[in-house]
NUZAVO-43478 format. One line per 3 residues: their letters; for each residue x negated, y negated, z of C-alpha. Coordinates in steps of 0.1 Angstrom, whole numbers. Layout:
<atoms>
A) X Y Z | ...
</atoms>
This chain:
<atoms>
XXX) -609 122 -1231 | -604 122 -1193 | -628 150 -1187
XXX) -656 133 -1206 | -650 100 -1187 | -649 118 -1154
XXX) -681 137 -1162 | -699 105 -1172 | -686 87 -1140
XXX) -699 115 -1118 | -732 115 -1137 | -736 78 -1130
XXX) -732 84 -1092 | -756 114 -1089 | -792 109 -1080
XXX) -806 125 -1112 | -787 100 -1134 | -810 72 -1147
XXX) -791 62 -1179 | -794 24 -1184 | -824 22 -1160
XXX) -855 14 -1181 | -878 32 -1157 | -856 61 -1143
XXX) -863 84 -1172 | -900 84 -1162 | -892 107 -1133
XXX) -889 134 -1159 | -913 146 -1185 | -909 128 -1219
XXX) -929 142 -1247 | -939 125 -1279 | -939 90 -1264
XXX) -960 61 -1278 | -992 50 -1261 | -984 14 -1262
XXX) -1015 -8 -1267 | -1000 -35 -1244 | -978 -20 -1216
XXX) -970 -55 -1202 | -956 -65 -1236 | -937 -33 -1237
XXX) -919 -43 -1205 | -911 -77 -1220 | -897 -61 -1251
XXX) -875 -37 -1231 | -861 -65 -1211 | -853 -84 -1243
XXX) -836 -54 -1258 | -816 -49 -1226 | -799 -82 -1231
XXX) -791 -78 -1268 | -757 -67 -1283 | -755 -29 -1289
XXX) -750 -15 -1323 | -720 8 -1315 | -688 5 -1295
XXX) -673 30 -1271 | -640 33 -1290 | -659 44 -1321
XXX) -680 69 -1302 | -648 85 -1288 | -633 85 -1323
XXX) -663 104 -1336 | -660 129 -1308 | -624 135 -1319
XXX) -635 140 -1355 | -662 164 -1344 | -636 182 -1323
XXX) -617 187 -1355 | -648 203 -1370 | -651 227 -1341
XXX) -614 236 -1346 | -620 244 -1383 | -601 215 -1396
XXX) -630 197 -1413 | -667 198 -1421 | -697 176 -1414
XXX) -724 163 -1437 | -753 146 -1420 | -779 133 -1444
XXX) -804 105 -1451 | -840 96 -1450 | -866 116 -1431
XXX) -880 83 -1417 | -863 49 -1425 | -884 21 -1439
XXX) -880 -14 -1424 | -883 -28 -1459 | -852 -8 -1470
XXX) -829 -19 -1441 | -809 -43 -1462 | -771 -44 -1471
XXX) -780 -33 -1506 | -800 -3 -1495 | -773 6 -1470
XXX) -746 5 -1497 | -766 28 -1520 | -773 53 -1492
XXX) -737 53 -1481 | -724 59 -1516 | -749 88 -1521
XXX) -736 103 -1489 | -700 99 -1500 | -707 116 -1533
XXX) -722 146 -1515 | -693 147 -1491 | -670 149 -1521
XXX) -688 181 -1532 | -676 197 -1500 | -642 181 -1498
XXX) -629 188 -1533 | -632 226 -1534 | -624 232 -1497
XXX) -595 208 -1494 | -608 197 -1460 | -620 163 -1449
XXX) -657 157 -1443 | -672 138 -1414 | -699 116 -1429
XXX) -729 109 -1407 | -760 91 -1420 | -796 94 -1408
XXX) -793 56 -1408 | -797 25 -1387 | -824 38 -1363
XXX) -842 68 -1378 | -876 51 -1372 | -894 74 -1349
XXX) -911 107 -1358 | -925 134 -1335 | -959 147 -1345
XXX) -978 179 -1338 | -1011 161 -1333 | -1022 127 -1320
XXX) -1044 120 -1350 | -1044 129 -1387 | -1069 130 -1415
XXX) -1064 102 -1440 | -1088 103 -1469 | -1114 119 -1447
XXX) -1109 95 -1418 | -1093 104 -1385 | -1066 79 -1375
XXX) -1038 78 -1350 | -1008 97 -1365 | -981 77 -1381
XXX) -951 80 -1358 | -925 60 -1376 | -920 22 -1381
XXX) -908 18 -1345 | -943 27 -1333 | -969 19 -1360
XXX) -974 15 -1397 | -982 41 -1423 | -1010 19 -1437
XXX) -1044 38 -1434 | -1064 16 -1410 | -1068 15 -1373
XXX) -1051 -18 -1367 | -1020 -7 -1385 | -1019 26 -1366
XXX) -1019 8 -1332 | -988 15 -1311 | -973 -19 -1311
XXX) -943 -25 -1287 | -931 -55 -1308 | -921 -29 -1334
XXX) -892 -20 -1312 | -877 -55 -1317 | -882 -51 -1355
XXX) -865 -17 -1353 | -836 -32 -1335 | -832 -60 -1361
XXX) -835 -35 -1390 | -810 -11 -1374 | -786 -39 -1367
XXX) -787 -51 -1403 | -778 -16 -1416 | -751 -10 -1389
XXX) -735 -44 -1396 | -735 -38 -1433 | -718 -4 -1429
XXX) -693 -19 -1404 | -686 -47 -1429 | -680 -23 -1458
XXX) -656 -3 -1436 | -637 -34 -1425 | -633 -44 -1462
XXX) -619 -9 -1471 | -598 2 -1440 | -573 21 -1462
XXX) -600 46 -1470 | -596 60 -1435 | -631 74 -1435
XXX) -664 58 -1425 | -701 65 -1423 | -713 71 -1388
XXX) -749 64 -1379 | -773 88 -1362 | -810 92 -1354
XXX) -833 112 -1333 | -834 96 -1298 | -871 99 -1294
XXX) -887 66 -1281 | -873 64 -1246 | -883 28 -1240
XXX) -860 18 -1269 | -832 41 -1262 | -828 34 -1225
XXX) -829 -3 -1231 | -797 1 -1252 | -777 21 -1228
XXX) -747 2 -1214 | -721 9 -1187 | -684 6 -1197
XXX) -664 -7 -1168 | -630 4 -1182 | -642 40 -1189
XXX) -664 42 -1158 | -694 57 -1176 | -725 51 -1196
XXX) -729 51 -1234 | -759 49 -1257 | -755 18 -1278
XXX) -783 24 -1303 | -763 49 -1324 | -731 69 -1327
XXX) -747 104 -1327 | -781 107 -1311 | -799 140 -1314
XXX) -828 157 -1296 | -855 173 -1317 | -873 206 -1316
XXX) -902 192 -1295 | -881 174 -1269 | -852 197 -1261
XXX) -864 209 -1227 | -835 211 -1202 | -855 194 -1175
XXX) -870 168 -1198 | -862 131 -1200 | -845 133 -1234
XXX) -820 159 -1224 | -814 141 -1191 | -806 108 -1209
XXX) -782 123 -1234 | -765 144 -1207 | -755 111 -1190
XXX) -739 93 -1219 | -704 96 -1234 | -716 97 -1270
XXX) -712 129 -1290 | -748 143 -1289 | -767 169 -1310
XXX) -798 191 -1304 | -821 209 -1329 | -824 247 -1324
XXX) -851 269 -1339 | -862 305 -1336 | -887 295 -1310
XXX) -860 290 -1283 | -851 318 -1260 | -814 325 -1252
XXX) -817 315 -1216 | -834 282 -1224 | -809 273 -1251
XXX) -780 280 -1226 | -797 258 -1200 | -798 229 -1225
XXX) -763 235 -1238 | -749 237 -1202 | -766 204 -1193
XXX) -753 186 -1224 | -718 201 -1225 | -709 211 -1189
XXX) -672 204 -1195 | -671 226 -1227 | -654 199 -1246
XXX) -649 201 -1284 | -667 173 -1302 | -692 167 -1274
XXX) -721 189 -1287 | -735 197 -1321 | -763 222 -1326
XXX) -785 218 -1357 | -801 251 -1367 | -836 249 -1383
XXX) -850 284 -1387 | -865 288 -1421 | -852 311 -1448
XXX) -871 342 -1434 | -857 340 -1399 | -823 325 -1400
XXX) -804 358 -1406 | -821 376 -1377 | -828 349 -1351
XXX) -797 327 -1353 | -770 354 -1346 | -779 362 -1310
XXX) -782 325 -1301 | -749 316 -1316 | -733 346 -1300
XXX) -747 336 -1266 | -734 300 -1269 | -700 313 -1280
XXX) -698 338 -1251 | -707 310 -1227 | -675 291 -1239
XXX) -691 261 -1255 | -671 249 -1286 | -701 235 -1304
XXX) -704 224 -1340 | -731 243 -1358 | -750 225 -1386
XXX) -777 239 -1409 | -809 220 -1413 | -825 240 -1441
XXX) -854 215 -1446 | -877 217 -1416 | -883 254 -1415
XXX) -893 255 -1452 | -920 229 -1455 | -954 238 -1470
XXX) -983 220 -1485 | -985 219 -1523 | -1018 225 -1541
XXX) -1022 187 -1545 | -1020 183 -1507 | -985 168 -1506
XXX) -959 183 -1481 | -930 197 -1500 | -901 222 -1499
XXX) -886 245 -1525 | -850 240 -1534 | -846 278 -1537
XXX) -858 283 -1501 | -834 256 -1489 | -805 272 -1506
XXX) -815 306 -1493 | -815 293 -1458 | -781 278 -1462
XXX) -767 311 -1474 | -784 329 -1445 | -770 303 -1420
XXX) -734 309 -1432 | -738 346 -1432 | -754 347 -1398
XXX) -726 327 -1382 | -698 345 -1399 | -713 378 -1387
XXX) -707 368 -1350 | -674 351 -1356 | -686 315 -1355
XXX) -676 289 -1380 | -703 270 -1400 | -697 234 -1395
XXX) -718 218 -1422 | -752 206 -1432 | -780 183 -1420
XXX) -802 173 -1449 | -831 149 -1456 | -821 132 -1488
XXX) -829 101 -1508 | -804 79 -1527 | -830 75 -1555
XXX) -844 101 -1580 | -874 110 -1559 | -898 139 -1567
XXX) -906 153 -1533 | -891 188 -1533 | -897 214 -1560
XXX) -867 226 -1580 | -840 215 -1604 | -850 180 -1617
XXX) -885 185 -1602 | -897 215 -1622 | -931 222 -1605
XXX) -957 209 -1580 | -973 188 -1607 | -942 167 -1610
XXX) -943 158 -1573 | -966 128 -1578 | -942 110 -1601
XXX) -920 94 -1574 | -931 107 -1540 | -922 78 -1517
XXX) -912 94 -1484 | -929 79 -1453 | -931 113 -1438
XXX) -914 145 -1449 | -901 154 -1484 | -865 146 -1492
XXX) -841 161 -1517 | -832 140 -1548 | -795 134 -1555
XXX) -794 163 -1580 | -811 187 -1556 | -789 176 -1527
XXX) -758 182 -1548 | -770 217 -1555 | -778 224 -1518
XXX) -743 212 -1508 | -727 233 -1536 | -746 263 -1522
XXX) -730 257 -1488 | -695 255 -1503 | -701 287 -1524
XX) -713 306 -1493 | -682 298 -1472
</atoms>
């Protein structure tokens, strides 16, 4: 990919490029960052991480870019799925195997009837950070700092546990490496399969991400070594923000969440910054609109991106726009709403001549009871096995029905 390498090399030379510099990103606004209790310790942790082996290799990143280019060309689909927020306690080879097997089964639901290969991407080996709408939250009538994922603090309901502890970045690295190594080992033992599970997470905590950026001398450019496919979330996709600036400078394939809140001009600014070379496989856009808005708000955005010449991959995230609070206070989602958004996503893109690339789902490998529908008959059933650290995930049965809805809508 000579264009990609040339673009990365040029970005490394230009004054706005700060990839790999643990302080450079601070010149730009970075929302949703931790308020570390010990800034001096934060600096020590970042220096430590900067000297550790990265979790991904540049040849693998370029291979994933080629696979995603095939999705953009209509030769395959994508399934990106996994936990809302990974749990340090579940970052073991055994847990990784179960999650990979669950992802493979769901991919098979797409591959069998379509006859097309499926690029499998897990929300794995790094999905430890969560953006929040408020700095505090009510926990049993007590105001505490919001839980921001295991890379920042603990979900335990006490002030000490909710402290923003920079040492958790080291724990996150070790947990992510355990999962990444387990997946790499499984792939090495089964090379004839030809497919593999790529890892992805929201690139949110800038101290952690920038400490794992590396420069590849042979390629002449930067890459983010914390994951194969980093994405930018709804709250941090500002074109002049630090998150976009970081991902613009690396050779990884990258992704960005898109909702009905974005204006066409603002989306095009972000897309232009992340994909200036208009290269297939470089940029994935993940649509999260909600069932009521996807049919009307997605088409003009997709049309504008298409007219601007960006060969992006479009995925549907039917989860985040359909969250509500159940009568018992638990956050949940209705499977019917999720499936309705999937159908609306496919219809909206087909209407403007854009190919639906696949799905982005929050799923569990176990029989959880966090979303209503199918094997979770009503809100009363939610309390049986509600184990998510943050947002509600689909059970394997529910996820299979959501994926089947996508196939049926194509």
